[in-house]
N, C-alpha and C positions, 0 to 999 in steps of 0.2 A: 787137231782134234777131230775124231770121227763122230760127227753128230748123229749119223744114222745108227751107229752101234749104241751110242748113249741113249737114243730114243728107245731102242729095243730093250735096253737094260732098265729103263724107267717107264714101262708101259702104263702103269697106273697113273703116273703124273701126266703123261701125254693124253691118256683117255679123259682125265679130269679137265685138262686145258681145252680139249676138243668140245667137251660138254659145256664148258663155260662160254666158248665162242658161239655155240649153237643157241643156248638159252639167252645169253646176253644179246646176241643178234636179233632174236625174236622180240625180246623186250624193247630193244632200241628201235626196231622197226615200228613197233606199236606206239612208242612215246615220242619219237623224234619229230621235229618240225617237217611238215609236208607242204610244198608249194607247187604252183604251176611252173614258175620260172625263178631263177635265183634273184634274191633281193639286190636291188641297185640303189645306192645312195645318190640322189640327184644333187649335183654340185651347183645349183642355181637357185637364186632367191630374187625377190622383187621388193623394192621399196616404193610405197605408194603414199603420196602426199596430196591433199586437196588444198586448193587456194581459191575459194569462191570469189567471183567477180574480177579475177585477174586475167589479163590476156596471155597468150602463149609466150610472148616476149617477156612479160613480167615474171611469169612462172619460171622461165629459163634462167633469168638473171638473179632472182631473189630466192628461189627454192632449189631448183635442180643443180645449179652450179655449186653452191656451198655444200650440198649433200654429196655430190660427185667427188669434189676435192677431198672431203674427209674420208670417203670410202676407198679412194685410191691409195690411201696411206697404208692399207692392209697389205702385208707382204704376200699373202696367199691368193690374192685376187688376180685372175688371169685376164678378164675382160669386163668392161663396164659399158653398158649402152643405156642412153637416156632418151626419153621422149617427153617433150613439153607440149601440153595442150592447154587450151583455155580452161582454167579452173583445176587442172590436174597435172601432176608430175609422176612419171613412171620411170624407174631406174632398175635395170636388170643387171644383177651381179653374178658373175660366173667365177668359181674357184678353179685353180689349176687342176688338171686331170690327175696330177701326182699327189693330190691331197689325200691323206689316209682317211678311209671311211670312219674310223674311230674319232678323227679330229674334226669332222665336218660340223657336228653340233657345237663344238667349242668355237669354230670359226664364225658360225652364225651368231653366237653370243657376242663375239668381238664386233661383228657388223652392227648389232643393235647398239652397242656402246658408242661406236663411231657415229651412228645416226643420232643418238640421244645428245651427243656433244654439240651438235649443230642446232638443236631445237631452239636454243636461246637466241640465236641470231636470225631466225626465220621471222617473217612478218607475223604480227599478232593475229591477223585474219586467217593465216594458214593453219590447217589442221595438224594434229600430231601425226608424224610419219609412222606408217605401219609396215613391218617387215614380214613378208610371206615367204616361208621356206618349207612348206609342207607339200611340195609338188611330187614327192616320191611315194606318197600313200597310194597303195593299190586297192581299189574298191572291188573286192572279190565277190560281193553279193549285192544285188540291186533289185529292189522291189518297187512296184507301182501301187500307190494307195489311192483308191477311188471311193467316192461317196455319192451314191444316188440321192439327189435331192438336197444335198448339203452345199452351202456356199463356201467360199475360200476360207473365211475365218474359222468356220467349224471344222473343215477338213484339215486346216493348219494345226488346230489344237490336237487332233488325233495324231497327226504326223509328229508333233513335238512329244506327245506321250510315247510313241514308239521309239523316238530317238533317245529319250531319257531312260527307258527300260532296257533297250538293247545296249546302250553305252555301259551299263553296269555289268555286262557279261564279261567274264575273264577271258582275255585274248582279243577282245575287240578294242582297237585303238582309236577309231574315229567313226562317227556317224554323221552324214551330211544329208540335208534335205534339198532336193533339186526341184525347181519349178515354183518355189514359193515367192509370191509377189510382195514387194514392200508396201506396207500401208502408208498413207499420207493424208493430209487434210488439204483440200484444194480451196483456194481463195480466188474467185473470179470477180475482178473489179468491174463495176458497172460504170462505163464512161459517161453516160448521160447524167446520172445522179451525181457523179463526182464533179462534173462541169457545173451543174446547177448549184452545188453546195460550195464550190471553190476549193476542193481538196485535191492536192497533187499526189501522184502515185508514190513519190519518194517519201512523203510524210507518212504514208501508210506503212511503207517498208521499214522506216526508222522506228515507228511505234511498235511494230511487231517484233523487231529484232531486240528491242530493249526490254521485252516482257519475259516472264517465266524464268528469270535469273534468280539464283539463290543468293540472298543478301544477309549479311550478318547484322542482326538487329540488337544484339547486346543482351544485358541482363537487368532486371529490376530488383533492387534491394528493398525488402519490406520487413524491417526489423531484423529478426533472426532468420528470415527466410530469403532465399535468393531464387528469383523466378526467371526462367529463360523466356525471352521475348521472341516470337516468330511472326513472320508475315505470311498469311495463307492466301496467296494470290496465284496459285498454280493452276494451269490449264489442264482440265481432266477430260473435257469433251469438246467437240466442234462447236457446241453452243456457247461454251465459255469464251472461245475465241471470237465468235460472232458478237458477243456482248461487250467486247473490249471497247473502251472509250477512246475516241480520237479528238484532239483539240482542234477546233476550227479557227479560221482567220479572224473572226469577230468575237473572240472570247466565248464563243458558243462551243458546246460539246455535242458530239454525235457518236453513234455506235457503228462498229464495222458492218453490221448487218444492214445498215441504211445505205451503204454504198457498194456492197459486195455480196456475193453468194458464197456461203461457207458450208462445205459438206465433206464427209469422209469418202475416201476412194483409194485407188492404188496408183503407184507411180507409172507414168507413161513416158517413154516407150518401155514396154515390158522387156526386161533383159533376157529372161528365160521362161519358158512355159512348156508343159508336158501334157500329153494326152495318151490314154491307153484305150484302144478300141473305140476311139471317138469320144471318150469321157475325159473330163478334166481330171488330172491326176497329179500327185506329188511323188517324186522319186526319193526312195530311201536308200542311200548308198552306205555300205558297211565295209570298213577296212579292218583286216585282221593282222595281228602282230606276226612277224616272221619267226618269232620264237615259239609259236604254238602250232599245233596240228590243225590246219584249216578245216580238215574233214570233221574233226571232233567239235571244233568251234561252230561249224556250219550246222551240225545237228542240234546244238544248244540254241542257236539263233532260230532255227525252224520251230523248235518247241516253244520258244518265247513268242514268235510271231503268231503261231496257232493259238496260244493262250490269250494274246492281246485281241485277236479277232473275235474270240468268244466274249470278251468284255465290251466290245464295241457294238453300237446299235446295228440293226439290220440295214443293209444297203452299203455299209462300209466294208470293202474287201481289199485284201492285200495280195497282189499278183506277183509271182516270181518272174522276173525278166531275165536276169543273168545270175547263175549260181556256180561259182568257180569250184566249190568242193566236189561237185559231181565230176568235173573234168579231172581234178586231181585224183579222185578215187578210181575213175576209169583208167587213168594212166598207170596207177600203181597196180591195179588188178591185172591189166594187160601185161605189165612187166613180170609179175609173178607167174602168169600163165606161160609167157615166153621162156622164163627161166626153167620152169618145169619141163616144157617141151624140149628145150635145148639139152637138158640133162638126159632126158629119155632118148633123144636122138643119138647123143654121144654114147650112151650105154649100149644101145642096140647095135650101132655100127661097130663099136669095139668088141662086142661079143662075137661077131662074125670073124673078126680079124685077129683078136688077141685073147679071146676066151671070156667066159662068164665072170670070173673073179676080177680080171683086169678091168673089164667094163664097169663093174659095180664099184670098184675101188676109185677109179678116176671120177665117176659120177658123184660119189659121196664126197670126194675132195672138193669138187666144184661147189657143192651145197655148203660145206663147212666154210670155205673161203668167202663166199658171198655173204653169209650171215655174220661171219667174223668181221667183214668189212663194214657192215652196218654198225656193229658195236664200236669199232674204232672211229668211224665217221662221226658218230654222235659225240665221242670224246673230243673231237676237233671242232665241235659246234657246227657241224655240217648239216645240210638239209637234203631231203629227198625231193627232187624236181627233175625236169627233163634232162638237164645236163648231167647230174649224178647218175641217173638211170642209164643214160647213153654210155657213160664211162664203164658201167658194168658190162654192157654188151661188147664194148671194145676190148675189155680185159679178158673176156671169156675165151676168145681164140688163143690168146697167149698162154692162158692157164692150161688149156687142153694140150697145147704143144709141149710144154714143159713136163706135164704129167705123163704123156705118151713116151717121151724120151726116157724118163726114169723107169717106168714099168717095162718098156721094151728091153732096156738094159738088164733088168732083173731077170726077165724070162730067158734072155740069151745066156747069161751066166749060169742060170739054173740048168739049162739044157746041156751046157758044157761040162756038167758034173761037179761044179763047185758046191761046197757045203751051203746049206740054206742061209745061215747067218752071213756068210761071206758074200753070197749072191745078192742079199738084200742091202748090204752096206757098201760094196765095192763100187757100184755104179755111181753112187753119190759123190764119192771122192774124184772119180774120173771126170764127171760132167759138171762139177761144182763151179769151176771158174768160167767155162763157156756159157752155162746157163745164167750165172750171175752177170756176166758181161752183157748178154742179150737183154736181161731184165733192166740193167742200169741204162742201157741205150734207150730202151722204151720209156723209162722214167725221165731221163734227161731230155728227151724229145719234147716233153710237155712242161719241163721246168721253167723255161723262159716266160711262157705265158703265165704260169703261177706267180712268178716273181714280178710281173708287170704291175706297177702301182695304179694304173688307170682302170677305167671301167671294164675293159676286156679281161684284165687279170682277175677282177672281182667276180665277173660273170662265170668264168671257167675254173674258179678256185677248187670247187668240189671235184671237178674232173681229174685234176692232178692227184688229189688226196685219195680218191677211190682207186685209181690205177696204181699209185705207189703202194698202197696198203694191200691190194689184191695180189700184185706181183711179188 
Protein backbone atom coordinates (compact mmCIF):
# COMPACT_ATOMS: atom_id res chain seq x y z
CA UNK A 1 0.00 0.00 0.00
CA UNK A 2 1.24 3.48 -0.94
CA UNK A 3 0.71 5.35 2.33
CA UNK A 4 1.97 8.64 0.87
CA UNK A 5 -0.68 8.60 -1.85
CA UNK A 6 -3.34 7.60 0.68
CA UNK A 7 -2.37 10.59 2.83
CA UNK A 8 -2.64 12.95 -0.12
CA UNK A 9 -6.07 11.56 -0.96
CA UNK A 10 -7.25 12.09 2.64
CA UNK A 11 -5.75 15.50 3.39
CA UNK A 12 -8.62 16.59 5.64
CA UNK A 13 -8.15 13.57 7.87
CA UNK A 14 -4.37 14.09 8.02
CA UNK A 15 -4.83 17.78 8.85
CA UNK A 16 -7.24 16.82 11.60
CA UNK A 17 -4.80 14.29 13.06
CA UNK A 18 -1.98 16.85 12.98
CA UNK A 19 -4.23 19.35 14.78
CA UNK A 20 -5.09 16.70 17.40
CA UNK A 21 -1.40 16.01 18.00
CA UNK A 22 -0.64 19.71 18.42
CA UNK A 23 -3.57 20.52 20.70
CA UNK A 24 -3.28 17.25 22.63
CA UNK A 25 0.44 17.76 23.06
CA UNK A 26 -0.04 21.27 24.42
CA UNK A 27 -2.71 20.10 26.87
CA UNK A 28 -0.56 17.12 27.90
CA UNK A 29 2.45 19.37 28.48
CA UNK A 30 0.37 21.58 30.76
CA UNK A 31 -1.25 18.78 32.78
CA UNK A 32 1.26 15.91 32.92
CA UNK A 33 3.49 15.26 35.92
CA UNK A 34 6.72 17.27 36.03
CA UNK A 35 9.66 16.24 38.21
CA UNK A 36 13.37 16.94 38.50
CA UNK A 37 14.33 13.24 38.25
CA UNK A 38 12.37 10.05 37.51
CA UNK A 39 10.68 8.51 40.53
CA UNK A 40 12.60 5.56 41.98
CA UNK A 41 10.92 3.09 44.32
CA UNK A 42 13.36 2.33 47.13
CA UNK A 43 13.48 -1.41 47.77
CA UNK A 44 14.65 -1.10 51.35
CA UNK A 45 12.87 -1.06 54.70
CA UNK A 46 13.89 -1.06 58.34
CA UNK A 47 12.36 -2.94 61.27
CA UNK A 48 12.91 -1.12 64.59
CA UNK A 49 12.22 -2.74 67.97
CA UNK A 50 12.97 -1.33 71.42
CA UNK A 51 13.79 -3.55 74.40
CA UNK A 52 14.45 -1.26 77.41
CA UNK A 53 16.91 -2.59 79.97
CA UNK A 54 18.25 -5.42 77.82
CA UNK A 55 21.89 -5.86 76.86
CA UNK A 56 22.99 -6.16 73.24
CA UNK A 57 23.34 -9.95 73.69
CA UNK A 58 19.80 -10.25 75.05
CA UNK A 59 18.43 -8.11 72.23
CA UNK A 60 20.15 -10.34 69.66
CA UNK A 61 18.84 -13.61 71.13
CA UNK A 62 15.34 -12.60 72.18
CA UNK A 63 14.34 -9.99 69.57
CA UNK A 64 16.59 -9.76 66.53
CA UNK A 65 17.01 -13.48 65.87
CA UNK A 66 13.25 -14.41 65.86
CA UNK A 67 12.41 -11.40 63.68
CA UNK A 68 15.22 -12.11 61.24
CA UNK A 69 14.23 -15.78 60.84
CA UNK A 70 10.64 -14.81 60.07
CA UNK A 71 11.65 -12.09 57.58
CA UNK A 72 13.95 -14.44 55.67
CA UNK A 73 10.94 -16.61 54.81
CA UNK A 74 9.90 -13.98 52.23
CA UNK A 75 10.86 -15.14 48.72
CA UNK A 76 11.47 -11.60 47.44
CA UNK A 77 14.04 -10.67 50.10
CA UNK A 78 17.55 -10.30 48.75
CA UNK A 79 19.51 -9.28 51.83
CA UNK A 80 18.86 -8.87 55.56
CA UNK A 81 21.26 -7.05 57.88
CA UNK A 82 20.71 -6.73 61.61
CA UNK A 83 22.28 -4.64 64.34
CA UNK A 84 21.65 -5.35 68.01
CA UNK A 85 22.37 -2.62 70.54
CA UNK A 86 21.58 -2.27 74.20
CA UNK A 87 17.83 -1.52 74.34
CA UNK A 88 17.44 -1.49 70.53
CA UNK A 89 17.21 -3.82 67.51
CA UNK A 90 17.61 -2.58 63.91
CA UNK A 91 16.98 -4.86 60.94
CA UNK A 92 17.49 -3.63 57.37
CA UNK A 93 15.55 -5.53 54.69
CA UNK A 94 16.40 -5.23 50.98
CA UNK A 95 14.20 -6.63 48.23
CA UNK A 96 15.58 -8.14 45.04
CA UNK A 97 16.40 -5.58 42.37
CA UNK A 98 14.09 -7.44 39.98
CA UNK A 99 11.05 -6.78 42.19
CA UNK A 100 8.46 -4.90 40.16
CA UNK A 101 7.80 -1.32 41.37
CA UNK A 102 4.08 -2.11 41.40
CA UNK A 103 4.68 -5.06 43.76
CA UNK A 104 6.85 -3.21 46.29
CA UNK A 105 3.95 -1.99 48.43
CA UNK A 106 2.52 -5.51 48.53
CA UNK A 107 5.92 -6.85 49.63
CA UNK A 108 6.03 -4.34 52.49
CA UNK A 109 2.58 -5.50 53.58
CA UNK A 110 3.92 -9.05 53.60
CA UNK A 111 6.89 -7.86 55.67
CA UNK A 112 4.54 -6.35 58.24
CA UNK A 113 2.63 -9.63 58.49
CA UNK A 114 5.87 -11.55 59.02
CA UNK A 115 6.88 -9.12 61.75
CA UNK A 116 3.44 -9.24 63.41
CA UNK A 117 3.58 -13.05 63.51
CA UNK A 118 6.63 -12.86 65.80
CA UNK A 119 5.28 -10.26 68.25
CA UNK A 120 3.67 -12.91 70.44
CA UNK A 121 7.01 -14.66 71.12
CA UNK A 122 8.96 -11.49 71.91
CA UNK A 123 9.60 -10.53 75.56
CA UNK A 124 6.76 -8.63 77.23
CA UNK A 125 9.12 -5.74 77.94
CA UNK A 126 9.94 -5.34 74.24
CA UNK A 127 8.08 -2.68 72.35
CA UNK A 128 6.01 -3.28 69.23
CA UNK A 129 8.17 -3.56 66.12
CA UNK A 130 7.88 -0.66 63.69
CA UNK A 131 8.41 -1.09 59.93
CA UNK A 132 9.76 2.00 58.16
CA UNK A 133 9.48 1.84 54.36
CA UNK A 134 9.10 5.49 53.34
CA UNK A 135 12.72 6.18 52.38
CA UNK A 136 11.70 6.93 48.79
CA UNK A 137 9.85 10.16 49.60
CA UNK A 138 11.52 13.12 47.90
CA UNK A 139 11.15 16.35 49.83
CA UNK A 140 11.07 18.89 47.02
CA UNK A 141 10.26 21.87 49.23
CA UNK A 142 11.98 22.84 52.47
CA UNK A 143 11.18 25.83 54.68
CA UNK A 144 12.72 27.11 57.90
CA UNK A 145 10.28 28.38 60.54
CA UNK A 146 11.74 30.90 63.01
CA UNK A 147 10.10 32.75 65.89
CA UNK A 148 11.73 35.75 67.51
CA UNK A 149 11.09 35.56 71.26
CA UNK A 150 9.19 32.25 71.16
CA UNK A 151 10.24 29.13 73.03
CA UNK A 152 10.36 25.65 71.49
CA UNK A 153 6.85 24.75 72.67
CA UNK A 154 5.25 27.78 71.02
CA UNK A 155 7.27 27.45 67.82
CA UNK A 156 6.39 23.76 67.69
CA UNK A 157 2.68 24.60 67.81
CA UNK A 158 3.02 26.86 64.78
CA UNK A 159 5.04 24.19 62.96
CA UNK A 160 2.27 21.65 63.63
CA UNK A 161 -0.27 24.15 62.32
CA UNK A 162 1.69 24.48 59.07
CA UNK A 163 2.00 20.71 58.79
CA UNK A 164 -1.74 20.20 59.22
CA UNK A 165 -2.71 22.89 56.71
CA UNK A 166 -0.16 21.92 54.03
CA UNK A 167 -0.97 18.20 54.29
CA UNK A 168 -4.52 18.95 53.11
CA UNK A 169 -3.21 20.33 49.78
CA UNK A 170 -3.93 18.01 46.85
CA UNK A 171 -0.71 16.52 45.53
CA UNK A 172 1.18 16.74 48.85
CA UNK A 173 1.93 13.25 50.15
CA UNK A 174 3.90 13.97 53.30
CA UNK A 175 5.00 16.84 55.53
CA UNK A 176 7.72 16.33 58.15
CA UNK A 177 9.07 18.62 60.86
CA UNK A 178 12.83 18.60 61.34
CA UNK A 179 14.59 19.85 64.46
CA UNK A 180 11.71 19.26 66.84
CA UNK A 181 12.98 18.16 70.24
CA UNK A 182 11.05 15.52 72.17
CA UNK A 183 9.63 16.76 75.45
CA UNK A 184 10.12 14.76 78.62
CA UNK A 185 9.85 15.00 82.39
CA UNK A 186 13.18 14.76 84.21
CA UNK A 187 13.40 13.14 87.64
CA UNK A 188 16.68 13.84 89.48
CA UNK A 189 17.00 11.66 92.55
CA UNK A 190 18.63 13.36 95.57
CA UNK A 191 21.06 10.82 97.01
CA UNK A 192 21.43 12.43 100.45
CA UNK A 193 17.68 12.54 101.10
CA UNK A 194 17.20 9.01 99.80
CA UNK A 195 19.94 7.77 102.11
CA UNK A 196 18.46 9.53 105.15
CA UNK A 197 14.97 8.18 104.43
CA UNK A 198 16.22 4.70 103.48
CA UNK A 199 14.72 4.64 99.98
CA UNK A 200 16.35 2.58 97.23
CA UNK A 201 16.39 3.79 93.57
CA UNK A 202 14.84 0.52 92.37
CA UNK A 203 11.83 1.15 94.60
CA UNK A 204 11.29 4.53 92.98
CA UNK A 205 11.58 3.05 89.47
CA UNK A 206 9.11 0.26 90.25
CA UNK A 207 6.60 2.69 91.69
CA UNK A 208 6.81 4.98 88.66
CA UNK A 209 6.54 2.11 86.16
CA UNK A 210 3.38 0.81 87.83
CA UNK A 211 1.60 4.17 87.62
CA UNK A 212 -0.51 5.80 84.92
CA UNK A 213 -1.78 2.47 83.58
CA UNK A 214 -5.33 2.08 82.31
CA UNK A 215 -7.19 -0.43 84.49
CA UNK A 216 -10.63 -1.89 84.05
CA UNK A 217 -12.67 -0.96 87.13
CA UNK A 218 -15.96 -2.54 86.03
CA UNK A 219 -19.55 -1.31 86.37
CA UNK A 220 -21.88 -0.60 89.30
CA UNK A 221 -25.51 -1.73 89.02
CA UNK A 222 -27.86 0.71 90.79
CA UNK A 223 -31.34 -0.57 90.18
CA UNK A 224 -32.20 0.01 86.55
CA UNK A 225 -29.08 2.07 86.01
CA UNK A 226 -25.64 0.74 85.13
CA UNK A 227 -22.81 3.11 86.01
CA UNK A 228 -19.32 2.77 84.61
CA UNK A 229 -16.61 2.96 87.29
CA UNK A 230 -13.35 4.72 86.41
CA UNK A 231 -10.15 5.47 88.28
CA UNK A 232 -8.95 9.04 87.74
CA UNK A 233 -5.29 8.75 88.60
CA UNK A 234 -3.73 9.99 85.36
CA UNK A 235 -0.64 12.17 85.42
CA UNK A 236 -1.29 15.45 83.63
CA UNK A 237 1.56 17.63 84.84
CA UNK A 238 5.03 17.30 86.34
CA UNK A 239 3.47 18.31 89.68
CA UNK A 240 1.24 15.23 89.61
CA UNK A 241 4.32 13.04 89.30
CA UNK A 242 6.08 14.95 92.08
CA UNK A 243 3.09 14.31 94.39
CA UNK A 244 3.22 10.54 93.77
CA UNK A 245 3.29 8.57 97.03
CA UNK A 246 6.14 6.12 97.70
CA UNK A 247 5.90 3.48 100.44
CA UNK A 248 8.73 3.67 102.98
CA UNK A 249 10.41 0.81 104.86
CA UNK A 250 8.76 1.58 108.20
CA UNK A 251 5.17 1.68 106.92
CA UNK A 252 5.55 5.38 106.40
CA UNK A 253 4.70 7.19 103.18
CA UNK A 254 6.54 9.98 101.43
CA UNK A 255 6.15 11.85 98.17
CA UNK A 256 8.50 11.80 95.24
CA UNK A 257 9.21 15.52 95.64
CA UNK A 258 10.76 14.72 99.04
CA UNK A 259 13.60 12.73 97.45
CA UNK A 260 13.81 14.07 93.88
CA UNK A 261 13.54 17.12 91.66
CA UNK A 262 10.79 16.81 89.05
CA UNK A 263 10.63 19.27 86.15
CA UNK A 264 9.71 19.44 82.48
CA UNK A 265 12.43 19.57 79.83
CA UNK A 266 13.69 18.05 76.60
CA UNK A 267 15.42 14.79 75.84
CA UNK A 268 19.21 14.84 75.98
CA UNK A 269 21.25 14.26 73.89
CA UNK A 270 19.34 16.21 71.19
CA UNK A 271 19.11 14.02 68.10
CA UNK A 272 18.61 16.84 65.59
CA UNK A 273 18.55 20.59 65.76
CA UNK A 274 18.30 23.36 63.19
CA UNK A 275 19.27 27.02 63.02
CA UNK A 276 18.58 29.62 60.34
CA UNK A 277 20.80 32.73 60.35
CA UNK A 278 21.72 31.94 63.94
CA UNK A 279 18.09 31.63 65.08
CA UNK A 280 16.49 28.50 66.47
CA UNK A 281 14.35 27.08 63.67
CA UNK A 282 12.16 24.15 62.71
CA UNK A 283 12.42 22.66 59.23
CA UNK A 284 9.22 22.01 57.26
CA UNK A 285 9.86 19.33 54.61
CA UNK A 286 7.19 18.81 51.94
CA UNK A 287 7.01 15.81 49.58
CA UNK A 288 4.93 15.94 46.40
CA UNK A 289 3.28 13.00 44.65
CA UNK A 290 4.89 11.93 41.38
CA UNK A 291 1.42 11.87 39.76
CA UNK A 292 1.09 15.64 40.07
CA UNK A 293 2.76 18.63 38.46
CA UNK A 294 5.19 19.78 41.13
CA UNK A 295 5.27 23.28 39.63
CA UNK A 296 1.51 23.71 40.16
CA UNK A 297 1.60 22.09 43.59
CA UNK A 298 4.49 24.40 44.55
CA UNK A 299 2.42 27.48 43.67
CA UNK A 300 -0.43 26.27 45.89
CA UNK A 301 2.02 25.56 48.73
CA UNK A 302 3.51 29.07 48.36
CA UNK A 303 0.05 30.60 48.61
CA UNK A 304 -0.79 28.52 51.68
CA UNK A 305 2.50 29.44 53.39
CA UNK A 306 1.90 33.15 52.71
CA UNK A 307 -1.64 32.81 54.13
CA UNK A 308 -0.35 31.08 57.27
CA UNK A 309 2.31 33.76 57.80
CA UNK A 310 -0.42 36.41 57.84
CA UNK A 311 -2.26 34.44 60.52
CA UNK A 312 0.81 34.05 62.74
CA UNK A 313 2.00 36.73 65.20
CA UNK A 314 4.76 39.18 64.39
CA UNK A 315 8.21 37.64 64.64
CA UNK A 316 7.21 34.26 63.23
CA UNK A 317 8.68 33.95 59.74
CA UNK A 318 8.85 31.12 57.20
CA UNK A 319 12.01 31.17 55.07
CA UNK A 320 12.41 29.28 51.80
CA UNK A 321 15.52 27.07 51.98
CA UNK A 322 15.04 24.73 49.01
CA UNK A 323 12.34 24.94 46.34
CA UNK A 324 12.43 22.22 43.70
CA UNK A 325 9.55 23.63 41.56
CA UNK A 326 11.84 26.50 40.54
CA UNK A 327 14.44 24.04 39.25
CA UNK A 328 11.83 22.03 37.37
CA UNK A 329 10.29 25.17 35.87
CA UNK A 330 13.71 26.44 34.81
CA UNK A 331 14.58 23.12 33.18
CA UNK A 332 11.30 23.00 31.25
CA UNK A 333 11.58 26.62 30.10
CA UNK A 334 15.15 25.99 28.99
CA UNK A 335 14.00 22.94 27.01
CA UNK A 336 11.30 24.93 25.21
CA UNK A 337 13.79 27.68 24.39
CA UNK A 338 16.28 25.10 23.09
CA UNK A 339 13.53 23.43 21.05
CA UNK A 340 12.58 26.73 19.47
CA UNK A 341 16.21 27.57 18.78
CA UNK A 342 16.86 24.16 17.20
CA UNK A 343 13.84 24.49 14.92
CA UNK A 344 14.91 27.97 13.84
CA UNK A 345 18.47 26.79 13.19
CA UNK A 346 17.22 23.83 11.14
CA UNK A 347 14.87 26.04 9.11
CA UNK A 348 17.53 28.70 8.47
CA UNK A 349 20.20 26.19 7.40
CA UNK A 350 17.81 24.25 5.15
CA UNK A 351 16.55 27.46 3.52
CA UNK A 352 20.06 28.09 2.17
CA UNK A 353 20.55 24.52 0.88
CA UNK A 354 17.05 23.23 0.08
CA UNK A 355 14.81 26.27 -0.24
CA UNK A 356 12.28 28.11 1.90
CA UNK A 357 9.42 25.61 1.60
CA UNK A 358 11.60 22.64 2.45
CA UNK A 359 13.02 24.34 5.53
CA UNK A 360 9.57 25.33 6.80
CA UNK A 361 8.12 21.85 6.16
CA UNK A 362 10.92 20.09 8.05
CA UNK A 363 10.79 22.59 10.94
CA UNK A 364 7.01 22.22 11.22
CA UNK A 365 7.33 18.43 11.25
CA UNK A 366 9.72 18.64 14.21
CA UNK A 367 7.26 20.74 16.22
CA UNK A 368 4.34 18.38 15.43
CA UNK A 369 6.35 15.29 16.40
CA UNK A 370 7.57 16.79 19.69
CA UNK A 371 4.08 17.85 20.81
CA UNK A 372 2.64 14.57 19.59
CA UNK A 373 5.23 12.78 21.71
CA UNK A 374 4.00 14.72 24.76
CA UNK A 375 0.49 13.46 24.05
CA UNK A 376 1.54 9.81 23.73
CA UNK A 377 3.95 10.03 26.69
CA UNK A 378 1.11 11.09 28.97
CA UNK A 379 -0.90 8.11 27.72
CA UNK A 380 1.88 5.81 28.95
CA UNK A 381 1.85 7.58 32.36
CA UNK A 382 5.21 9.17 31.62
CA UNK A 383 6.61 12.26 33.29
CA UNK A 384 8.58 15.29 32.21
CA UNK A 385 12.00 15.28 33.88
CA UNK A 386 15.65 15.44 32.89
CA UNK A 387 15.69 11.93 31.33
CA UNK A 388 12.63 12.41 29.12
CA UNK A 389 13.77 15.90 28.09
CA UNK A 390 17.21 14.55 27.20
CA UNK A 391 15.58 11.90 25.02
CA UNK A 392 13.87 14.60 22.96
CA UNK A 393 17.26 16.17 22.27
CA UNK A 394 18.63 12.76 21.30
CA UNK A 395 15.73 12.09 18.94
CA UNK A 396 15.89 15.50 17.23
CA UNK A 397 18.97 14.61 15.18
CA UNK A 398 17.44 11.39 13.92
CA UNK A 399 14.18 13.14 13.01
CA UNK A 400 15.99 15.80 10.98
CA UNK A 401 17.97 13.16 9.06
CA UNK A 402 14.86 11.23 8.05
CA UNK A 403 13.00 14.37 7.04
CA UNK A 404 15.91 15.61 4.92
CA UNK A 405 16.11 12.27 3.07
CA UNK A 406 12.41 12.39 2.16
CA UNK A 407 12.33 16.07 1.17
CA UNK A 408 15.53 15.79 -0.84
CA UNK A 409 14.14 12.79 -2.72
CA UNK A 410 10.97 14.73 -3.54
CA UNK A 411 13.00 17.66 -4.89
CA UNK A 412 15.16 15.36 -7.04
CA UNK A 413 12.13 13.59 -8.56
CA UNK A 414 10.41 16.92 -9.19
CA UNK A 415 13.47 18.32 -11.04
CA UNK A 416 13.60 15.16 -13.16
CA UNK A 417 10.21 16.13 -14.55
CA UNK A 418 8.01 13.59 -12.81
CA UNK A 419 4.40 14.54 -12.09
CA UNK A 420 3.84 16.28 -8.77
CA UNK A 421 1.84 13.48 -7.13
CA UNK A 422 4.34 10.85 -8.26
CA UNK A 423 7.28 12.94 -7.00
CA UNK A 424 5.60 13.30 -3.60
CA UNK A 425 4.87 9.59 -3.19
CA UNK A 426 7.63 7.68 -5.01
CA UNK A 427 10.44 8.53 -2.59
CA UNK A 428 8.45 7.14 0.31
CA UNK A 429 8.26 3.71 -1.28
CA UNK A 430 11.95 3.73 -2.21
CA UNK A 431 13.28 4.69 1.23
CA UNK A 432 10.61 3.08 3.42
CA UNK A 433 12.57 -0.04 4.32
CA UNK A 434 16.00 1.63 4.78
CA UNK A 435 14.54 4.37 6.99
CA UNK A 436 12.44 1.82 8.90
CA UNK A 437 15.52 -0.32 9.46
CA UNK A 438 17.55 2.63 10.73
CA UNK A 439 14.68 3.65 13.03
CA UNK A 440 14.28 0.12 14.42
CA UNK A 441 18.01 -0.11 15.07
CA UNK A 442 17.89 3.13 17.07
CA UNK A 443 14.87 1.90 19.05
CA UNK A 444 16.31 -1.57 19.69
CA UNK A 445 19.53 -0.01 20.96
CA UNK A 446 17.59 1.31 24.00
CA UNK A 447 15.18 -1.62 24.35
CA UNK A 448 17.38 -3.75 26.69
CA UNK A 449 17.57 -0.88 29.17
CA UNK A 450 13.80 -0.44 29.02
CA UNK A 451 13.21 -4.15 29.62
CA UNK A 452 15.60 -4.20 32.58
CA UNK A 453 13.50 -4.79 35.74
CA UNK A 454 15.98 -3.17 38.11
CA UNK A 455 16.44 0.47 39.12
CA UNK A 456 18.34 1.38 35.92
CA UNK A 457 15.42 0.25 33.77
CA UNK A 458 12.94 2.24 35.84
CA UNK A 459 15.12 5.35 35.69
CA UNK A 460 15.42 5.43 31.88
CA UNK A 461 11.94 4.08 31.08
CA UNK A 462 10.71 7.39 29.68
CA UNK A 463 13.87 7.68 27.53
CA UNK A 464 12.87 4.64 25.49
CA UNK A 465 9.21 5.69 25.25
CA UNK A 466 10.04 9.16 23.90
CA UNK A 467 12.56 7.85 21.36
CA UNK A 468 10.23 5.07 20.18
CA UNK A 469 7.28 7.46 19.81
CA UNK A 470 9.30 10.26 18.16
CA UNK A 471 10.96 8.01 15.59
